[in-house]
N, CA, C and O atoms as a Maestro MAE file, in Angstrom:
{
 s_m_m2io_version
 :::
 2.0.0
}

f_m_ct {
 s_m_title
 :::
 protein
 m_atom[240] {
  # First column is atom index #
  i_m_mmod_type
  r_m_x_coord
  r_m_y_coord
  r_m_z_coord
  i_m_residue_number
  s_m_chain_name
  s_m_pdb_residue_name
  s_m_pdb_atom_name
  i_m_atomic_number
  :::
  1 25 -30.163 20.424 41.631 1 A "UNK " " N  " 7
  2 3 -30.501 19.018 41.577 1 A "UNK " " CA " 6
  3 2 -29.897 18.255 42.760 1 A "UNK " " C  " 6
  4 15 -30.590 17.452 43.385 1 A "UNK " " O  " 8
  5 25 -28.625 18.489 43.078 2 A "UNK " " N  " 7
  6 3 -27.980 17.697 44.121 2 A "UNK " " CA " 6
  7 2 -28.604 17.947 45.485 2 A "UNK " " C  " 6
  8 15 -28.629 17.038 46.315 2 A "UNK " " O  " 8
  9 25 -29.113 19.162 45.746 3 A "UNK " " N  " 7
  10 3 -29.759 19.435 47.031 3 A "UNK " " CA " 6
  11 2 -30.994 18.545 47.176 3 A "UNK " " C  " 6
  12 15 -31.232 17.989 48.248 3 A "UNK " " O  " 8
  13 25 -31.766 18.410 46.126 4 A "UNK " " N  " 7
  14 3 -32.936 17.535 46.139 4 A "UNK " " CA " 6
  15 2 -32.531 16.099 46.438 4 A "UNK " " C  " 6
  16 15 -33.157 15.435 47.265 4 A "UNK " " O  " 8
  17 25 -31.497 15.621 45.776 5 A "UNK " " N  " 7
  18 3 -31.038 14.244 45.982 5 A "UNK " " CA " 6
  19 2 -30.562 14.066 47.413 5 A "UNK " " C  " 6
  20 15 -30.904 13.072 48.053 5 A "UNK " " O  " 8
  21 25 -29.783 15.002 47.926 6 A "UNK " " N  " 7
  22 3 -29.277 14.915 49.297 6 A "UNK " " CA " 6
  23 2 -30.438 14.882 50.277 6 A "UNK " " C  " 6
  24 15 -30.421 14.085 51.215 6 A "UNK " " O  " 8
  25 25 -31.436 15.718 50.089 7 A "UNK " " N  " 7
  26 3 -32.597 15.723 50.991 7 A "UNK " " CA " 6
  27 2 -33.407 14.437 50.848 7 A "UNK " " C  " 6
  28 15 -33.885 13.883 51.838 7 A "UNK " " O  " 8
  29 25 -33.554 13.976 49.632 8 A "UNK " " N  " 7
  30 3 -34.366 12.786 49.371 8 A "UNK " " CA " 6
  31 2 -33.801 11.552 50.065 8 A "UNK " " C  " 6
  32 15 -34.560 10.740 50.593 8 A "UNK " " O  " 8
  33 25 -32.479 11.400 50.072 9 A "UNK " " N  " 7
  34 3 -31.896 10.213 50.703 9 A "UNK " " CA " 6
  35 2 -31.299 10.520 52.068 9 A "UNK " " C  " 6
  36 15 -30.575 9.698 52.629 9 A "UNK " " O  " 8
  37 25 -31.598 11.695 52.605 10 A "UNK " " N  " 7
  38 3 -31.255 12.102 53.965 10 A "UNK " " CA " 6
  39 2 -29.761 12.083 54.273 10 A "UNK " " C  " 6
  40 15 -29.319 11.474 55.246 10 A "UNK " " O  " 8
  41 25 -29.002 12.757 53.430 11 A "UNK " " N  " 7
  42 3 -27.574 12.919 53.662 11 A "UNK " " CA " 6
  43 2 -27.306 14.343 54.109 11 A "UNK " " C  " 6
  44 15 -28.093 15.249 53.837 11 A "UNK " " O  " 8
  45 25 -26.206 14.531 54.786 12 A "UNK " " N  " 7
  46 3 -25.786 15.876 55.151 12 A "UNK " " CA " 6
  47 2 -24.700 16.350 54.188 12 A "UNK " " C  " 6
  48 15 -24.696 17.513 53.787 12 A "UNK " " O  " 8
  49 25 -23.791 15.471 53.818 13 A "UNK " " N  " 7
  50 3 -22.707 15.796 52.904 13 A "UNK " " CA " 6
  51 2 -22.726 14.828 51.730 13 A "UNK " " C  " 6
  52 15 -23.034 13.647 51.888 13 A "UNK " " O  " 8
  53 25 -22.397 15.338 50.566 14 A "UNK " " N  " 7
  54 3 -22.437 14.507 49.356 14 A "UNK " " CA " 6
  55 2 -21.500 13.312 49.434 14 A "UNK " " C  " 6
  56 15 -21.806 12.259 48.874 14 A "UNK " " O  " 8
  57 25 -20.372 13.445 50.113 15 A "UNK " " N  " 7
  58 3 -19.430 12.321 50.176 15 A "UNK " " CA " 6
  59 2 -20.021 11.110 50.885 15 A "UNK " " C  " 6
  60 15 -19.465 10.015 50.795 15 A "UNK " " O  " 8
  61 25 -21.128 11.282 51.582 16 A "UNK " " N  " 7
  62 3 -21.774 10.174 52.279 16 A "UNK " " CA " 6
  63 2 -22.617 9.315 51.336 16 A "UNK " " C  " 6
  64 15 -23.083 8.242 51.718 16 A "UNK " " O  " 8
  65 25 -22.806 9.782 50.128 17 A "UNK " " N  " 7
  66 3 -23.628 9.078 49.152 17 A "UNK " " CA " 6
  67 2 -22.811 8.022 48.413 17 A "UNK " " C  " 6
  68 15 -21.630 8.229 48.134 17 A "UNK " " O  " 8
  69 25 -23.438 6.896 48.098 18 A "UNK " " N  " 7
  70 3 -22.781 5.833 47.337 18 A "UNK " " CA " 6
  71 2 -22.389 6.293 45.937 18 A "UNK " " C  " 6
  72 15 -21.476 5.737 45.328 18 A "UNK " " O  " 8
  73 25 -23.079 7.306 45.432 19 A "UNK " " N  " 7
  74 3 -22.830 7.773 44.067 19 A "UNK " " CA " 6
  75 2 -21.804 8.911 44.006 19 A "UNK " " C  " 6
  76 15 -21.552 9.451 42.929 19 A "UNK " " O  " 8
  77 25 -21.218 9.277 45.129 20 A "UNK " " N  " 7
  78 3 -20.215 10.341 45.145 20 A "UNK " " CA " 6
  79 2 -18.933 9.856 44.501 20 A "UNK " " C  " 6
  80 15 -18.522 8.725 44.760 20 A "UNK " " O  " 8
  81 25 -18.288 10.652 43.679 21 A "UNK " " N  " 7
  82 3 -18.704 11.966 43.182 21 A "UNK " " CA " 6
  83 2 -19.597 11.826 41.953 21 A "UNK " " C  " 6
  84 15 -19.341 10.999 41.078 21 A "UNK " " O  " 8
  85 25 -20.613 12.619 41.900 22 A "UNK " " N  " 7
  86 3 -21.482 12.640 40.726 22 A "UNK " " CA " 6
  87 2 -21.395 14.028 40.093 22 A "UNK " " C  " 6
  88 15 -20.736 14.924 40.620 22 A "UNK " " O  " 8
  89 25 -22.046 14.183 38.996 23 A "UNK " " N  " 7
  90 3 -21.993 15.461 38.294 23 A "UNK " " CA " 6
  91 2 -23.323 16.196 38.347 23 A "UNK " " C  " 6
  92 15 -23.544 17.108 37.551 23 A "UNK " " O  " 8
  93 25 -24.202 15.834 39.248 24 A "UNK " " N  " 7
  94 3 -25.523 16.448 39.354 24 A "UNK " " CA " 6
  95 2 -25.537 17.622 40.319 24 A "UNK " " C  " 6
  96 15 -26.448 17.740 41.138 24 A "UNK " " O  " 8
  97 25 -24.536 18.492 40.231 25 A "UNK " " N  " 7
  98 3 -24.446 19.600 41.171 25 A "UNK " " CA " 6
  99 2 -24.941 20.905 40.591 25 A "UNK " " C  " 6
  100 15 -25.454 21.750 41.325 25 A "UNK " " O  " 8
  101 25 -24.801 21.087 39.306 26 A "UNK " " N  " 7
  102 3 -25.150 22.350 38.680 26 A "UNK " " CA " 6
  103 2 -24.054 23.400 38.850 26 A "UNK " " C  " 6
  104 15 -24.241 24.555 38.469 26 A "UNK " " O  " 8
  105 25 -22.915 23.010 39.417 27 A "UNK " " N  " 7
  106 3 -21.809 23.941 39.617 27 A "UNK " " CA " 6
  107 2 -21.028 24.120 38.320 27 A "UNK " " C  " 6
  108 15 -20.983 23.226 37.475 27 A "UNK " " O  " 8
  109 25 -20.410 25.301 38.180 28 A "UNK " " N  " 7
  110 3 -19.502 25.472 37.050 28 A "UNK " " CA " 6
  111 2 -18.245 24.643 37.317 28 A "UNK " " C  " 6
  112 15 -18.074 24.104 38.410 28 A "UNK " " O  " 8
  113 25 -17.373 24.544 36.320 29 A "UNK " " N  " 7
  114 3 -16.210 23.656 36.407 29 A "UNK " " CA " 6
  115 2 -15.315 23.979 37.606 29 A "UNK " " C  " 6
  116 15 -14.883 23.073 38.318 29 A "UNK " " O  " 8
  117 25 -15.037 25.255 37.831 30 A "UNK " " N  " 7
  118 3 -14.158 25.661 38.937 30 A "UNK " " CA " 6
  119 2 -14.764 25.284 40.291 30 A "UNK " " C  " 6
  120 15 -14.089 24.692 41.132 30 A "UNK " " O  " 8
  121 25 -16.023 25.623 40.496 31 A "UNK " " N  " 7
  122 3 -16.678 25.323 41.761 31 A "UNK " " CA " 6
  123 2 -16.830 23.817 41.963 31 A "UNK " " C  " 6
  124 15 -16.684 23.324 43.081 31 A "UNK " " O  " 8
  125 25 -17.118 23.092 40.898 32 A "UNK " " N  " 7
  126 3 -17.258 21.642 40.988 32 A "UNK " " CA " 6
  127 2 -15.956 20.998 41.474 32 A "UNK " " C  " 6
  128 15 -15.977 20.128 42.344 32 A "UNK " " O  " 8
  129 25 -14.816 21.434 40.904 33 A "UNK " " N  " 7
  130 3 -13.524 20.875 41.319 33 A "UNK " " CA " 6
  131 2 -13.264 21.149 42.795 33 A "UNK " " C  " 6
  132 15 -12.811 20.265 43.523 33 A "UNK " " O  " 8
  133 25 -13.547 22.357 43.233 34 A "UNK " " N  " 7
  134 3 -13.343 22.709 44.652 34 A "UNK " " CA " 6
  135 2 -14.270 21.878 45.548 34 A "UNK " " C  " 6
  136 15 -13.853 21.372 46.591 34 A "UNK " " O  " 8
  137 25 -15.516 21.748 45.129 35 A "UNK " " N  " 7
  138 3 -16.517 20.972 45.855 35 A "UNK " " CA " 6
  139 2 -16.050 19.520 46.051 35 A "UNK " " C  " 6
  140 15 -16.192 18.962 47.139 35 A "UNK " " O  " 8
  141 25 -15.504 18.925 45.011 36 A "UNK " " N  " 7
  142 3 -15.031 17.538 45.075 36 A "UNK " " CA " 6
  143 2 -13.839 17.425 46.022 36 A "UNK " " C  " 6
  144 15 -13.786 16.510 46.843 36 A "UNK " " O  " 8
  145 25 -12.890 18.341 45.914 37 A "UNK " " N  " 7
  146 3 -11.712 18.322 46.785 37 A "UNK " " CA " 6
  147 2 -12.128 18.431 48.250 37 A "UNK " " C  " 6
  148 15 -11.625 17.689 49.094 37 A "UNK " " O  " 8
  149 25 -13.029 19.336 48.551 38 A "UNK " " N  " 7
  150 3 -13.491 19.534 49.932 38 A "UNK " " CA " 6
  151 2 -14.196 18.279 50.443 38 A "UNK " " C  " 6
  152 15 -13.919 17.820 51.551 38 A "UNK " " O  " 8
  153 25 -15.090 17.730 49.654 39 A "UNK " " N  " 7
  154 3 -15.819 16.537 50.089 39 A "UNK " " CA " 6
  155 2 -14.904 15.333 50.256 39 A "UNK " " C  " 6
  156 15 -15.088 14.547 51.186 39 A "UNK " " O  " 8
  157 25 -13.921 15.171 49.374 40 A "UNK " " N  " 7
  158 3 -12.975 14.058 49.520 40 A "UNK " " CA " 6
  159 2 -12.140 14.220 50.779 40 A "UNK " " C  " 6
  160 15 -11.845 13.242 51.465 40 A "UNK " " O  " 8
  161 25 -11.759 15.461 51.083 41 A "UNK " " N  " 7
  162 3 -10.972 15.694 52.299 41 A "UNK " " CA " 6
  163 2 -11.796 15.356 53.541 41 A "UNK " " C  " 6
  164 15 -11.289 14.717 54.463 41 A "UNK " " O  " 8
  165 25 -13.058 15.778 53.574 42 A "UNK " " N  " 7
  166 3 -13.932 15.445 54.701 42 A "UNK " " CA " 6
  167 2 -14.100 13.938 54.822 42 A "UNK " " C  " 6
  168 15 -14.148 13.404 55.931 42 A "UNK " " O  " 8
  169 25 -14.190 13.257 53.701 43 A "UNK " " N  " 7
  170 3 -14.327 11.801 53.691 43 A "UNK " " CA " 6
  171 2 -13.075 11.151 54.289 43 A "UNK " " C  " 6
  172 15 -13.176 10.172 55.029 43 A "UNK " " O  " 8
  173 25 -11.904 11.691 53.969 44 A "UNK " " N  " 7
  174 3 -10.637 11.143 54.459 44 A "UNK " " CA " 6
  175 2 -10.459 11.298 55.967 44 A "UNK " " C  " 6
  176 15 -10.115 10.344 56.665 44 A "UNK " " O  " 8
  177 25 -10.699 12.515 56.458 45 A "UNK " " N  " 7
  178 3 -10.336 12.814 57.849 45 A "UNK " " CA " 6
  179 2 -11.523 12.988 58.782 45 A "UNK " " C  " 6
  180 15 -11.335 13.083 59.995 45 A "UNK " " O  " 8
  181 25 -12.736 13.034 58.254 46 A "UNK " " N  " 7
  182 3 -13.923 13.217 59.072 46 A "UNK " " CA " 6
  183 2 -14.349 14.674 59.128 46 A "UNK " " C  " 6
  184 15 -13.545 15.582 58.915 46 A "UNK " " O  " 8
  185 25 -15.601 14.877 59.413 47 A "UNK " " N  " 7
  186 3 -16.196 16.212 59.399 47 A "UNK " " CA " 6
  187 2 -15.613 17.104 60.487 47 A "UNK " " C  " 6
  188 15 -15.267 18.255 60.223 47 A "UNK " " O  " 8
  189 25 -15.502 16.590 61.697 48 A "UNK " " N  " 7
  190 3 -14.981 17.400 62.811 48 A "UNK " " CA " 6
  191 2 -13.532 17.815 62.580 48 A "UNK " " C  " 6
  192 15 -13.166 18.968 62.809 48 A "UNK " " O  " 8
  193 25 -12.716 16.876 62.128 49 A "UNK " " N  " 7
  194 3 -11.306 17.192 61.865 49 A "UNK " " CA " 6
  195 2 -11.180 18.192 60.715 49 A "UNK " " C  " 6
  196 15 -10.331 19.083 60.751 49 A "UNK " " O  " 8
  197 25 -12.026 18.040 59.698 50 A "UNK " " N  " 7
  198 3 -12.014 18.994 58.584 50 A "UNK " " CA " 6
  199 2 -12.354 20.395 59.091 50 A "UNK " " C  " 6
  200 15 -11.713 21.374 58.709 50 A "UNK " " O  " 8
  201 25 -13.347 20.477 59.937 51 A "UNK " " N  " 7
  202 3 -13.715 21.774 60.511 51 A "UNK " " CA " 6
  203 2 -12.520 22.398 61.237 51 A "UNK " " C  " 6
  204 15 -12.228 23.580 61.053 51 A "UNK " " O  " 8
  205 25 -11.839 21.613 62.052 52 A "UNK " " N  " 7
  206 3 -10.671 22.126 62.771 52 A "UNK " " CA " 6
  207 2 -9.587 22.592 61.790 52 A "UNK " " C  " 6
  208 15 -8.886 23.571 62.048 52 A "UNK " " O  " 8
  209 25 -9.462 21.905 60.703 53 A "UNK " " N  " 7
  210 3 -8.447 22.227 59.701 53 A "UNK " " CA " 6
  211 2 -8.718 23.552 58.988 53 A "UNK " " C  " 6
  212 15 -7.781 24.270 58.643 53 A "UNK " " O  " 8
  213 25 -9.989 23.879 58.767 54 A "UNK " " N  " 7
  214 3 -10.318 25.049 57.955 54 A "UNK " " CA " 6
  215 2 -10.968 26.203 58.704 54 A "UNK " " C  " 6
  216 15 -11.199 27.259 58.115 54 A "UNK " " O  " 8
  217 25 -11.261 26.033 59.963 55 A "UNK " " N  " 7
  218 3 -12.056 27.039 60.667 55 A "UNK " " CA " 6
  219 2 -11.423 28.422 60.724 55 A "UNK " " C  " 6
  220 15 -12.145 29.416 60.813 55 A "UNK " " O  " 8
  221 25 -10.117 28.515 60.676 56 A "UNK " " N  " 7
  222 3 -9.449 29.813 60.778 56 A "UNK " " CA " 6
  223 2 -8.983 30.352 59.422 56 A "UNK " " C  " 6
  224 15 -8.338 31.398 59.357 56 A "UNK " " O  " 8
  225 25 -9.305 29.649 58.360 57 A "UNK " " N  " 7
  226 3 -8.910 30.091 57.017 57 A "UNK " " CA " 6
  227 2 -10.028 30.993 56.474 57 A "UNK " " C  " 6
  228 15 -11.187 30.580 56.441 57 A "UNK " " O  " 8
  229 25 -9.695 32.218 56.048 58 A "UNK " " N  " 7
  230 3 -10.723 33.101 55.470 58 A "UNK " " CA " 6
  231 2 -11.332 32.475 54.217 58 A "UNK " " C  " 6
  232 15 -10.623 31.892 53.396 58 A "UNK " " O  " 8
  233 25 -12.628 32.599 54.081 59 A "UNK " " N  " 7
  234 3 -13.323 32.015 52.936 59 A "UNK " " CA " 6
  235 2 -13.322 32.916 51.721 59 A "UNK " " C  " 6
  236 15 -13.477 32.434 50.599 59 A "UNK " " O  " 8
  237 25 -13.153 34.211 51.916 60 A "UNK " " N  " 7
  238 3 -13.248 35.156 50.791 60 A "UNK " " CA " 6
  239 2 -11.988 35.950 50.659 60 A "UNK " " C  " 6
  240 15 -11.881 36.795 49.770 60 A "UNK " " O  " 8
  :::
 }
 m_bond[239] {
  # First column is bond index #
  i_m_from
  i_m_to
  i_m_order
  :::
  1 1 2 1
  2 2 3 1
  3 3 4 2
  4 3 5 1
  5 5 6 1
  6 6 7 1
  7 7 8 2
  8 7 9 1
  9 9 10 1
  10 10 11 1
  11 11 12 2
  12 11 13 1
  13 13 14 1
  14 14 15 1
  15 15 16 2
  16 15 17 1
  17 17 18 1
  18 18 19 1
  19 19 20 2
  20 19 21 1
  21 21 22 1
  22 22 23 1
  23 23 24 2
  24 23 25 1
  25 25 26 1
  26 26 27 1
  27 27 28 2
  28 27 29 1
  29 29 30 1
  30 30 31 1
  31 31 32 2
  32 31 33 1
  33 33 34 1
  34 34 35 1
  35 35 36 2
  36 35 37 1
  37 37 38 1
  38 38 39 1
  39 39 40 2
  40 39 41 1
  41 41 42 1
  42 42 43 1
  43 43 44 2
  44 43 45 1
  45 45 46 1
  46 46 47 1
  47 47 48 2
  48 47 49 1
  49 49 50 1
  50 50 51 1
  51 51 52 2
  52 51 53 1
  53 53 54 1
  54 54 55 1
  55 55 56 2
  56 55 57 1
  57 57 58 1
  58 58 59 1
  59 59 60 2
  60 59 61 1
  61 61 62 1
  62 62 63 1
  63 63 64 2
  64 63 65 1
  65 65 66 1
  66 66 67 1
  67 67 68 2
  68 67 69 1
  69 69 70 1
  70 70 71 1
  71 71 72 2
  72 71 73 1
  73 73 74 1
  74 74 75 1
  75 75 76 2
  76 75 77 1
  77 77 78 1
  78 78 79 1
  79 79 80 2
  80 79 81 1
  81 81 82 1
  82 82 83 1
  83 83 84 2
  84 83 85 1
  85 85 86 1
  86 86 87 1
  87 87 88 2
  88 87 89 1
  89 89 90 1
  90 90 91 1
  91 91 92 2
  92 91 93 1
  93 93 94 1
  94 94 95 1
  95 95 96 2
  96 95 97 1
  97 97 98 1
  98 98 99 1
  99 99 100 2
  100 99 101 1
  101 101 102 1
  102 102 103 1
  103 103 104 2
  104 103 105 1
  105 105 106 1
  106 106 107 1
  107 107 108 2
  108 107 109 1
  109 109 110 1
  110 110 111 1
  111 111 112 2
  112 111 113 1
  113 113 114 1
  114 114 115 1
  115 115 116 2
  116 115 117 1
  117 117 118 1
  118 118 119 1
  119 119 120 2
  120 119 121 1
  121 121 122 1
  122 122 123 1
  123 123 124 2
  124 123 125 1
  125 125 126 1
  126 126 127 1
  127 127 128 2
  128 127 129 1
  129 129 130 1
  130 130 131 1
  131 131 132 2
  132 131 133 1
  133 133 134 1
  134 134 135 1
  135 135 136 2
  136 135 137 1
  137 137 138 1
  138 138 139 1
  139 139 140 2
  140 139 141 1
  141 141 142 1
  142 142 143 1
  143 143 144 2
  144 143 145 1
  145 145 146 1
  146 146 147 1
  147 147 148 2
  148 147 149 1
  149 149 150 1
  150 150 151 1
  151 151 152 2
  152 151 153 1
  153 153 154 1
  154 154 155 1
  155 155 156 2
  156 155 157 1
  157 157 158 1
  158 158 159 1
  159 159 160 2
  160 159 161 1
  161 161 162 1
  162 162 163 1
  163 163 164 2
  164 163 165 1
  165 165 166 1
  166 166 167 1
  167 167 168 2
  168 167 169 1
  169 169 170 1
  170 170 171 1
  171 171 172 2
  172 171 173 1
  173 173 174 1
  174 174 175 1
  175 175 176 2
  176 175 177 1
  177 177 178 1
  178 178 179 1
  179 179 180 2
  180 179 181 1
  181 181 182 1
  182 182 183 1
  183 183 184 2
  184 183 185 1
  185 185 186 1
  186 186 187 1
  187 187 188 2
  188 187 189 1
  189 189 190 1
  190 190 191 1
  191 191 192 2
  192 191 193 1
  193 193 194 1
  194 194 195 1
  195 195 196 2
  196 195 197 1
  197 197 198 1
  198 198 199 1
  199 199 200 2
  200 199 201 1
  201 201 202 1
  202 202 203 1
  203 203 204 2
  204 203 205 1
  205 205 206 1
  206 206 207 1
  207 207 208 2
  208 207 209 1
  209 209 210 1
  210 210 211 1
  211 211 212 2
  212 211 213 1
  213 213 214 1
  214 214 215 1
  215 215 216 2
  216 215 217 1
  217 217 218 1
  218 218 219 1
  219 219 220 2
  220 219 221 1
  221 221 222 1
  222 222 223 1
  223 223 224 2
  224 223 225 1
  225 225 226 1
  226 226 227 1
  227 227 228 2
  228 227 229 1
  229 229 230 1
  230 230 231 1
  231 231 232 2
  232 231 233 1
  233 233 234 1
  234 234 235 1
  235 235 236 2
  236 235 237 1
  237 237 238 1
  238 238 239 1
  239 239 240 2
  :::
 }
}
């Protein structure tokens, strides 16, 4: 659902939406919490700075 909403209102990241954070993600509880933390961090410091912060951290 959230991908449709993001495409419909032409956003790249959910934190750019006026309705962020919403619960229309379809994620389970664990993934939803991580998703919110990541988006809030990007909102705080910006997308480029967030990338620099996490680019060398293994994802898996």
